[in-house]
C-alpha positions in Angstrom: -16.9 -30.2 32.0 -17.4 -29.7 28.3 -14.9 -27.8 26.3 -15.5 -24.0 26.6 -18.0 -24.5 29.5 -15.8 -22.6 31.9 -16.1 -19.4 29.8 -19.5 -18.8 31.3 -17.9 -17.9 34.6 -15.5 -15.1 33.7 -12.6 -15.2 31.3 -10.8 -18.6 31.4 -7.0 -18.9 31.3 -5.7 -20.1 28.0 -4.2 -23.5 28.1 -2.4 -23.3 24.8 0.5 -21.1 23.5 -0.5 -18.1 21.3 1.4 -17.3 18.1 3.1 -13.9 17.6 0.6 -11.6 15.8 1.8 -8.8 13.6 0.6 -6.4 10.9 2.7 -5.4 8.0 2.0 -2.7 5.4 3.1 -2.4 1.8 3.1 1.4 1.2 3.2 2.4 -2.5 3.9 5.8 -4.1 5.0 7.2 -7.4 8.3 9.0 -7.0 10.9 9.9 -9.6 8.6 8.6 -12.4 8.6 5.1 -10.8 6.5 2.9 -8.5 8.3 2.8 -5.2 7.7 1.0 -1.9 8.6 2.2 1.6 10.9 -0.1 3.6 12.3 0.2 7.1 15.7 -1.0 8.4 15.5 -3.4 11.3 17.5 -2.8 14.5 21.1 -3.9 14.2 21.3 -5.6 17.6 22.3 -9.2 17.2 19.5 -10.2 19.5 17.0 -9.0 16.8 15.7 -11.2 14.0 17.4 -10.2 10.7 19.5 -7.4 12.2 20.1 -4.5 9.9 18.0 -6.0 7.1 15.2 -4.1 5.2 11.6 -5.0 5.9 8.1 -3.8 5.3 6.8 -1.4 8.0 4.9 -3.2 10.7 5.0 -4.7 14.1 3.0 -6.4 16.9 -0.7 -5.7 17.4 -1.3 -3.4 20.4 -4.1 -5.3 22.1 -5.0 -2.3 24.3 -4.9 0.3 21.6 -5.8 -1.2 18.2 -9.5 -1.8 17.8 -8.9 -4.1 14.8 -6.3 -5.1 12.3 -7.0 -2.1 10.0 -6.5 0.3 12.9 -3.1 -1.4 13.6 -2.1 -1.0 9.9 -3.1 2.7 9.9 -1.1 3.3 13.0 2.0 1.6 11.6 1.6 3.7 8.4 1.3 6.9 10.3 4.2 6.1 12.5 6.5 5.8 9.5 5.1 8.5 7.2 3.2 10.9 9.5 0.2 10.7 7.2 -3.1 8.8 6.8 -3.4 6.9 3.5 -6.4 7.7 1.3 -6.5 4.0 0.4 -5.8 1.0 2.6 -6.8 -2.6 1.7 -6.2 -5.9 3.4 -3.9 -8.1 1.2 -3.9 -11.4 3.1 -2.3 -13.4 5.9 0.9 -15.3 6.2 1.8 -17.6 9.0 4.2 -20.5 9.8 6.5 -21.9 12.5 9.5 -20.8 10.5 8.9 -17.2 9.2 10.1 -15.6 12.5 12.9 -17.1 14.5 11.2 -15.9 17.7 8.4 -18.5 17.4 5.2 -19.4 15.5 4.2 -16.2 13.8 1.2 -14.9 11.8 1.1 -11.5 10.0 -1.8 -9.8 8.4 -0.7 -7.7 5.5 -2.2 -4.6 4.0 -1.3 -2.4 1.1 -1.6 1.4 1.1 -1.4 4.1 -1.6 0.2 7.5 -0.9 -0.3 10.6 -3.1 2.8 12.4 -4.3 2.7 15.2 -1.8 2.4 12.8 1.2 5.2 10.6 -0.1 7.5 13.6 -0.3 7.1 14.4 3.4 9.4 13.6 6.3 9.9 9.9 7.1 10.8 8.0 10.3 14.6 7.8 10.7 14.7 4.1 9.8 12.5 4.4 6.7 13.5 4.8 3.0 11.8 4.6 -0.4 12.9 1.9 -2.9 12.0 1.5 -6.6 10.0 -1.6 -7.4 11.7 -3.5 -10.2 9.3 -6.0 -11.7 7.8 -7.4 -8.5 10.9 -7.0 -6.3 13.3 -4.5 -4.7 17.1 -4.6 -4.7 17.7 -5.2 -1.0 17.0 -8.7 0.4 14.0 -8.4 2.7 13.6 -9.9 6.1 11.1 -12.6 7.1 8.9 -13.5 4.1 8.4 -9.9 3.1 9.6 -10.5 -0.4 6.7 -12.8 -0.9 4.3 -10.3 0.6 5.6 -7.5 -1.6 5.2 -9.7 -4.7 1.6 -10.4 -3.8 1.0 -6.7 -3.2 2.4 -5.7 -6.6 0.3 -8.4 -8.3 -2.8 -7.3 -6.5 -2.2 -3.6 -7.3 -1.5 -4.2 -11.0 -4.5 -6.5 -11.4 -6.9 -4.0 -9.8 -5.5 -1.1 -11.8 -6.7 -2.9 -14.9 -10.3 -2.3 -14.0 -10.4 0.3 -11.2 -9.4 3.9 -10.5 -6.8 3.1 -7.8 -4.0 5.1 -9.4 -5.9 8.3 -8.7 -5.0 7.9 -5.0 -1.3 8.1 -6.1 -1.8 11.6 -7.6 -0.9 15.0 -6.3 -3.8 17.3 -5.3 -4.1 18.7 -8.8 -3.0 17.0 -12.0 -3.5 16.8 -15.8 -5.0 13.9 -17.7 -1.6 13.1 -19.2 -0.1 12.9 -15.7 -2.9 10.6 -14.6 -2.3 8.4 -17.6 1.4 8.3 -16.9 0.7 7.1 -13.4 -1.5 4.3 -14.8 1.3 3.3 -17.2 4.0 3.3 -14.5 1.9 0.9 -12.4 0.9 -1.3 -15.3 4.4 -1.1 -16.8 3.0 -0.6 -20.3 1.6 2.3 -22.4 -2.1 3.1 -22.8 -3.9 4.6 -25.8 -4.5 8.3 -25.1 -7.9 8.9 -26.5 -9.5 5.8 -24.9 -7.9 6.6 -21.6 -9.2 10.2 -21.6 -12.7 9.0 -22.6 -12.8 6.5 -19.8 -11.6 8.9 -17.1 -14.0 11.7 -18.0 -16.9 9.3 -18.1 -16.1 7.7 -14.8 -17.3 10.7 -12.7 -14.1 10.3 -10.7 -12.3 13.6 -11.2 -13.4 17.2 -11.6 -11.8 20.2 -13.3 -10.3 23.0 -11.2 -10.4 26.6 -12.3 -6.9 26.8 -13.6 -4.5 25.5 -16.2 -1.0 24.0 -16.1 1.3 26.1 -18.2 4.2 24.5 -20.0 6.2 24.6 -23.3 3.1 23.5 -25.2 -0.5 24.8 -24.9 -1.9 25.1 -21.3 -3.4 21.9 -20.0 -6.6 21.6 -17.9 -6.0 20.7 -14.2 -8.2 18.1 -12.4 -8.6 16.9 -8.9 -10.1 13.7 -7.4 -13.7 14.2 -6.2 -13.9 14.3 -2.4 -14.9 11.2 -0.5 -15.0 9.2 -3.7 -14.7 5.4 -3.5 -12.8 3.6 -6.2 -14.5 3.4 -9.5 -14.8 0.0 -11.2 -14.7 0.0 -15.0 -16.8 -2.4 -17.1 -13.7 -3.7 -18.9 -10.0 -3.8 -18.5 -7.4 -1.6 -20.2 -6.4 -3.3 -23.4 -2.7 -3.0 -24.5 -2.4 -0.8 -27.6 -2.6 -2.8 -30.9 
C-alpha cells in the first residue's frame, strides 16, 4: 500500500512520535515611562522544567478548544491579563530536541500590545511586569524565551520605524506629545516634534475628542485612536534628529 493510502478509509493511526506543541506570547506595554514585558513564574515543583524560573506566558495547544494558533495565543493572553489585545501578530517558530527537557518541542510565538489602561488591570497570580533593558530583562528566562523576547523587541522596533503600532500602547485618550513619547520609548531615541506631529495628523490614524488636557502649561488637545483602524504604514522611516 502506498504511503498515505490508508487515510482514505477513516483516520489512520500515526506511526511516528509527535513533538510537544506550544504557543508563547510576548506581551508589551508602556508602564512607568518604560517598555515592559509580562512574564510568568513557572511552578516550583522539581518535576517541572525550569522550576521557579520566569518565562513568557504560554502553554500547550488545546486541540479541542483552539481553532488555530492565533486563537491559542489570544486565550493565553486573556488567561494572564483578563483582556483581549488590540494587536496580536505572529512572530515566528522555534523548535529543537533540546529546548524542553520533556522532549522534542516546537513553539509558535506571537507578540501582543496592550494599552495603558489594560496593562494596569489585575493579573494572574503568577504574572508580573518587567522592564525591557535593551533587548533583555533582568531575570534569566526559561527555555529559549530570552531568544524569543529578543526577536520580539527587534520586530517591534523595526516596525515602529514605519508603522503606527505604538498607538495600540496608548490609553483611550492622549495628547500628541504623549504619543510621541511612546514612540521614543519604544525606539529608544528622541524624535523631532514638528515632523512627528505632521506625520501623525496626516496619517488619518487618530481623531480629536471634544476636550483638552489641562496642565501647568496651556491646555493640550486630546486625541483617540480611530475605531477598527488597521495599522498605518508610513512611506518612510523616522529619521534620527540631526
